[in-house]
Each structure stands twice: as structure tokens, then as C-alpha cells.
N, C-alpha and C positions, 0 to 999 in steps of 0.2 A: 372485581376485574377478572377476566378470563385470559389465560395465557396459552398460546399455541406456538410451538416451534415447528414450522413446516419443513425445515431442513437445517441440519447442523448438529443433531444430537449424537450422530455416530461418525461424523467425518469432519475434516478440516476444510473449510471453504464452503461457499454456497449458502451462507447464513440467510435465513428468512424467518422472522419472528412476528407474531401478531399479539397485540395487547388490545383488549376490547372491553367496553362497558356496554350498558344497554342502549346507548345512543351514539357511541364513537368507536371507530376501529382504526388503529394505526399499525403500519407495518414498519419494522425496523430491519433495514438492509434487504436487498434483493440481489444476492450474489450469484455469480456464475460458479457452478460446481467445478472442483478441480479434478474429481474422478468421474468417469462415465457412469451415469445413473443406472445403466443396465449391466455394467461390469465394473465393480469398484476397483479391480486390479489394473484397469486401464486409465490412462490420463484422458481427461475430457478434451475433445477437439473443439475449441471455441469457434473455429471458422465454419463448423458444420451447421451452426444455427442461422447463418445469414440469409439463407433462402428458404427457411421453413416458416410455416404459419404458427400462430399461437396454438391452435388445436393440435398440430403435429408435435410441438414441443411439450405440450401437456401430456400427450400420449406417450412420448419418449421419456417422460419423467424429468426433463430438463427444467421446465417451469413448475414450481410447486403449485398445488391446486388451491389457490386462494380466490374466493369469490369476490367479484367486483373490483378486481385489480387490473385486468388486462384489456387491451383495446378491442378484443373480439367479444368481450363480455359486458356489453352495454345494457343488457336487460336487468342486470343486478344493480342494487344500490352501491355506488362507489365507496371504496374505503376512504377514510377521512384524510389521510396523509401517509406518505412514505418518508421515513427518516433514514439518511445514509450516514453511517458512522465514520467512514473514511474512504479515500479514493484508491482502493485496491479492488481489482475486478471480482475477487471472490466475495465482495460485499456490495458492489454496485452493478456488476456486469450484465444483469438482465433488465435494467431500468428502461431500455429502449422499448419494451413491450407494455409499459404502464399506460393506462388510459390518460387521455389529454385532460380529463376533468379531475384527475387526482394530483394534488400538489406534491412536489418532491422537495424536501427540506434537507439542505446539506450545508456544512460549515463554509464560511466565505473563502478560506484558504483552500479547502478541499475542492470547492467549486472552480477556483482558478486552475487547479491541477487538472481537473476533468476537462476544462476548456482547451488547455494545451495538449492534453492527451488525444482529444478528438481531432485536432489539427494534424498532429504528427503520426499518430498510430491508427487513425480511423476507428477509434474506439466505439463510436456510435452510442454515446451515453443515452441519448434520447432527445426529446424536445426540451431545449433550454427555456422555452416560453413558459413552462409551468414549473420551473425550478427556482427556488428562492433561497437566499442565504439564511442559515440558522446561526444567530448570534450566540455569543457565550453568555446567555442569560435565559431566564425562564420564559417559556412560551406556552400558550394554551391552545389546544386542539380539541374543540368541543369541550367535554367535561374532563379531559385528560391534560394534566400539566406535565411538561417536559423541561427538565433542566439539563443542558449539555455541559460536560466537563472536558476541556482540552486535556489530552493525554500524550504521553511519550510513546511514540511508535515510529516505525520506519516509513510510514506514510505521513506526510506533512498535513497538519490540521485535523488529525484523528480525534474522535470524541467518544466518551462514554455517555450514557443517558440515565438519568433518574426519572422514572415514570411514576406519577402519582394520580390516583383516582379512587373513588369509593372509600377514602380513608386508609388506603394501603399504598405501599411503595415497592416498586421493582427497580433494581439497579442492573443495568446491562453494561458489561464492561467493554464490549467490542474487543478489538485487538489492542494490547498495550504492553508496555515494558517499563522498567525503572532503571535502565542502564544506558540510555541514549543521551543525546545532547539536550534534551528537555526533561531530564530525570527529576528536576526540581518540581515539576508539575505533580508527580506522584507523591513526593514527600509533602508538598503543600496540601494535597488532598487528604493524606493520612492524618494531618494535624487538625483537619476540620471536616470530617466525613458527615454525610447525612445520617440521621439516627432513625431507629425503629423501622428498619428495612425488613419487609416480609420475605422477599425473594431476591437472591443474587444469581443472575445468569452470567456465568463466568467462563471465559475462554480457557482451554487447557491444551493449547498447541504443544507446549514443551513437555507434557507428560509422555509424549512419544520419544523424546530425546532427553531423558533426565540426566544423563552423564555428559551432555554436550557442554563444552567450555563456553561460558558466557562472559565476554569482555565488555567493558565500557567502550564508548567511541574514543575516549581519551587514551585508553590502553591500546586500542587498535591503531590510533594515530602514531604513537611511539613505535609500535612494532613495525608498521609500514616504513617509517622513516629509517629505522635501524637496518631493515633488510634492503632498502633502496641503496644504501651506501655500498653494499657488496655487489651491485650490478652497475657496470659502467655505461650500459646502453640506455635506450629509452625505457621509461617507466610507464607502461600502459596500464590502465585500470578499467576493468569491465564492471560497470555499475549502472543500476537503473537511473535514468535521467530524472526520476521523481523522488529518489531517495536523497533528500536534501541533506540529512545528517551525514550520510556517507560521503557525499560530494565535499562537504565542509571538512570532514576528516582527511580526505585526500589532499585538499588544498593546504591544510595545516601541515601535513606531512611533507608536501612539496616545499613549503616555506622553510621548514626545518632543514631541508637539504639544499636550499639555495637554488631550487629549480623553478622554471617557468611552469605555470599551470594552464593547461589548454583544454577548454570545453568544446563541445560541438554545438550546432545550432539548436538542437533539441534541449540540451541541458541549460544552455544560456537563456533560452526563452522561458523555461520553467522558472528559473531564479528571477528573471526580470519581471514576470507577471506577478510573482508574489510580492514584489515591491518593498522588500526589506533591504535597507541600506547596509546592513551587516553581512549580507551574503556576498561571496566572492565573485564579483562581476566587474569588468573594466569600467562600466558606467558608474559604478560605486567608488571609483578612484582606486581600485585595486590594480596597480600598475604591473603586477606580476601575473596577470591573467590575460590570456588571448583566446581567440575563437578560431577553430579550424573549420573552414567551409567544405562541405562535401556535396557532390552533384546530387546524391540521393535526396538529401533534405532540401536543397535549393529547388529541385524539381517539385517536391511535395508542396512546398510553400507557394510556389508559383501556381500550381494547380488549384490550391485552396485560396488563391488571391490574397496571399499574406506576404507579398514581397517585402513589405516594411519590416517583417520579422527577420529578414536577413540583411537588408540594407542598413538597419540600425547598428549592425556589428561591423560594417566595413572599416571604420577607423581602427578597429581592434583585431582585424583579421591577421592570421599568420599563414603564410603560404607554405606549401610543401618544401620549397627551396629554403625558406627561413628556418623551418623545422629541422631540415637537414644540417644547417650550420650550427644548430644548438648541440648536436651530438647527443650525449646522454643527459643533458641538463634540462630535462622536461618531463613532466607528468602529463600524459595525454589520455583523455577518455577514449575508450575503445568500443567500437561496434563492428560487426561484420561488414556493414555498409560503408565503413570508413577505410577498409583495407586498400582500395585503389589509391586513395590519397596518401596513406601511410607508406605504401610501396613506392610511390613517386618520390617521397621524401627520403626513402631508404631506411632500412632497419639496421642500425649499427650492432656490432657484436656485443654480447653481454646484455641484451635487452630482456625485459621481464614483463609478464602480465600478472598484475594483481587481480585475482578473481574475487569480487565483492558481492557475490550472490550465493544463494543456497547451493551447496555442492551437488545435490542430485540433478540440477539442471545440466551439469556437465555430462550426464549419462544419456541425455536426449540427442536425437539426430540433429537438432538445431545447432548443437555445439560442434558438429563435424567440420564445418568450414573454418571455425576458429582453431580446431586441432590441426588441420592441414596448414594453416597460416603459421602456427607456432613451430611446427616441424620444419617447414620450408626455411624459416629464418632463425632456427635454433633459439627460440624464445623460451625462457624458463617460466614456470607457472608457480605462483604463490597464492594460496587462499588467504583472503583478507576480509573475513566476514564475521559478524556477530548477529545474533537473532533479533528480530523485531518483536519478539514475544517474551512474556515474563516467565522466568523459571519458577519452580515450585515455591522457593523461599519467598518470592514476592507475591505469588498468589496467596500464600498463607498470611502474609502481612495485610493484604487487602481484605481477606475474609475476616480476619480478626477484628479490624476496626469497624467494618460494616455490620458484623454480628447479625447476619440474617437468620430468619426462621428456617429457610430452605436454600440450599445451594444447588442450582441446576446446571450441569455441564453443557457446554456448547463448543463448537470449533475444536473438536478433539477426536482422536481415534482411540483414546484410552480412557473412556468415561468410567470404566469399571475400577480404575485406580483411584478415582476421586475419594472414595470412602476411606482409603488408606491414609490420606492426608487430611481429610476434612470431617471424618467421622459420620455420625448419624444424621447430620444436617443435609447430607447429600440425597437428592431426589432425582432419580433417572427417568426422564421423559423420553418417549419415542417420537419420531417425526409424525406430525399430524395429531398427536394426542393432546387433549385439552386438560389444563390445570386451573382449578378454581383458586385464585389467590386469596 
């Protein structure tokens, strides 16, 4: 096997990995970069790609130079398949440029998340016609065998991959952790890992933040509930509609405080499409869950001809007037687009916003509207976040049981620190460099 990491050896996000034999080529992830390829000190503007051609994006360094992958490159033999590890844009965000004759394989739950994301966020994943579900079992792509493993991560349905060909094994971690609500997946994997692994391609996101406090979702739940007691107003929470673990954490905290739990149309439809009866939805007989309708999302669903995606929630709708009568006995998911409805309901004194995303997002201009809203209504801010990535101690546990011949860092800004923790097995690849497995 030949291994090439086209992007990800020096940065977090934008993963793109190729594994090839003499007859088969597969790509693992095709993520949107988080940093501008021309200036790594700047955040990448994802909207800038919408009106550009493939050739322009290749020239700008946005698309990694992979032959036979893109729609403008039909003269080359197509790659055999693209595997997507999980539904975060830095792992799938460039899939819209993939050739129609290249199959995309993605986990069934991740696929559902991408479908909802396309409706609400115009994510433009690409053509769903050549996308199929990757089951939690071994699949053959040419002479390459792929075994997916469900992992604990802040993206629902995230997977790692074992790649086998030519008598060799490569294990690709994707993004993972061992402190979320699916942490047992990690422990189960450690008890029965694949053996005789030649290469471990391992994420190292947390090497940039080795001293960051890493809580379990259970710990976070208790902390949120305890802090909620000291605020008599509304408990707003800013949380990705696709971070299912965190939504469950806030629901459980709301339940501990005897509060009503209020979703918006986006989060409600994410949970609904996953089809799990254990998720906190009023249709799953959770009587303490309601849905707040906002004009923004209703308009978006009407444009996309998905009116049934809001009419299904009419029996469980909470109006701004009803929200007002609750006073502080409510946990409400917050977005800037929901500010008009929240202000109609009225923001009682002593309200708080639990911020459940990476803290650096608060430094961006996109947070300005939220900052003004908080100042206007004297809303307190409490950070309520734990990482979606494994700290060093869990990276070490994984490396120990897999016992690879080589450990190749990816998805990290601190690759030079790997040898400090993993010794002589660390092999540093550069973007575009070939490695003979």
C-alpha cells in the first residue's frame, strides 16, 4: 500500500488522505480547511468557495491536488471511493466537488446529519445520488478492505477506519474522544483492538491544549445544573444543533432543575431524523420538551419545500407568550436568529447564556450580535464546554493497544510534540509526501 496525506499533517482540519494499491485508490475525508491555505494565521472563509471553479480552488490551495477526484478532472481514472469519517465540515466540506462517478461512503447516522444540515444550513454536501451508507461492518473496495468502528466524538455517527490491503494494516482514527456519552465505544475497542497494525494515523488536536480541563458530559451536566440554580431567569444555551451529546447534557440538566426544555426547529429535526427513541423529543413521549418556532427557520423550510418539518411540531409548539409565563423555569436553545422571538417573550432578570462551543468562536465578529443581545438584557455568560477530542492520556491508551510500527500525526498543529509522548514510532509526513506502507 501507498499512503499520502494531502492535507492535515501540519494543521487542524481539512483532512484528506489517500490509500492506494496497484489497482485501487480510496480517499479518506475531504475536509474544508479551517485556516486560509495562503495565510495560516487567518481563518478560512467558507463562503468564498461558492462561486469558484475547481481549477481556481486548486490554484488557491483550497482543494488538495488529488488526481481523478474532481468534476473538472474527467480525463483521469477516477478514484475508487471516498470515505467520510464524520459530519464535521473540516472532514466533508469539499465533497460537493467530487466527480459523479466516484462513490461516497458515509455512516448511516452521519448521512442523516448531512441531509438535515443541507436543508437548514445550505451546506451543499454534494450529490446525494452517489452517496451510500457505510454500515458498521467490513466492506471491500477493489482489493482494499475497510472496517469502520463507531467512535465517541462530538459528531454523531463518527467512525474510525481499519484499512487492509497487500497484507498490511492502516488504522485511521479520525476525530475521537473517550469522555462523551458514547465513551463505552472506546473502552470496548480497547478490549478487542485489531492486531499487527503497520501504521496508525492519529489525530492530535489536544496537543495544542494539553492543560485544558477535559470533563465528561456527565460532569458537565452536573455543573450546568448547579450553576442554573443561581440564576432565576431564562437558561439559554448556545449549542450546535448537531452536537447530540451536548443537547442531551442540557436536557438532563434541565430535568434536574425542574425546567422545561425547549428546542428550535433545527435541533428538533436533527434528533427526529436520527430516529432514536431515547433522544429528548416530544414525539418520543418526553412531556417536558417543547419546540420554539422562529420565522427564520420556518421560511427556510418553506423555501426548501419541507413544510412537514415544522408542521410535525405544531402540537408541541411553545409560543413566546407561553415562554414568558414560564419565567425562569426553562432551558432554551439559543441562536442569533432566535433573538426576535426571545425578545417578544421577554428576557427576565437573572438570565444566563451557557456557551457550549469552543471559546475562540467568541472572538469572531459573528459573536458580536450575541454580545450586544447579552449586554442589552444583562445576561450572564457561563462557558459549558468540553472537547470533542481525546487528550494525551487517551491517545496513549489507543497507541498502546494498537501497537503500530509507525505513528503518523494528523489533524494537529503540534506534530513535533508527538515524539515526546510516543517515542521513536513517530514518523512525520508532509502534505503530499508518499509513504510506502
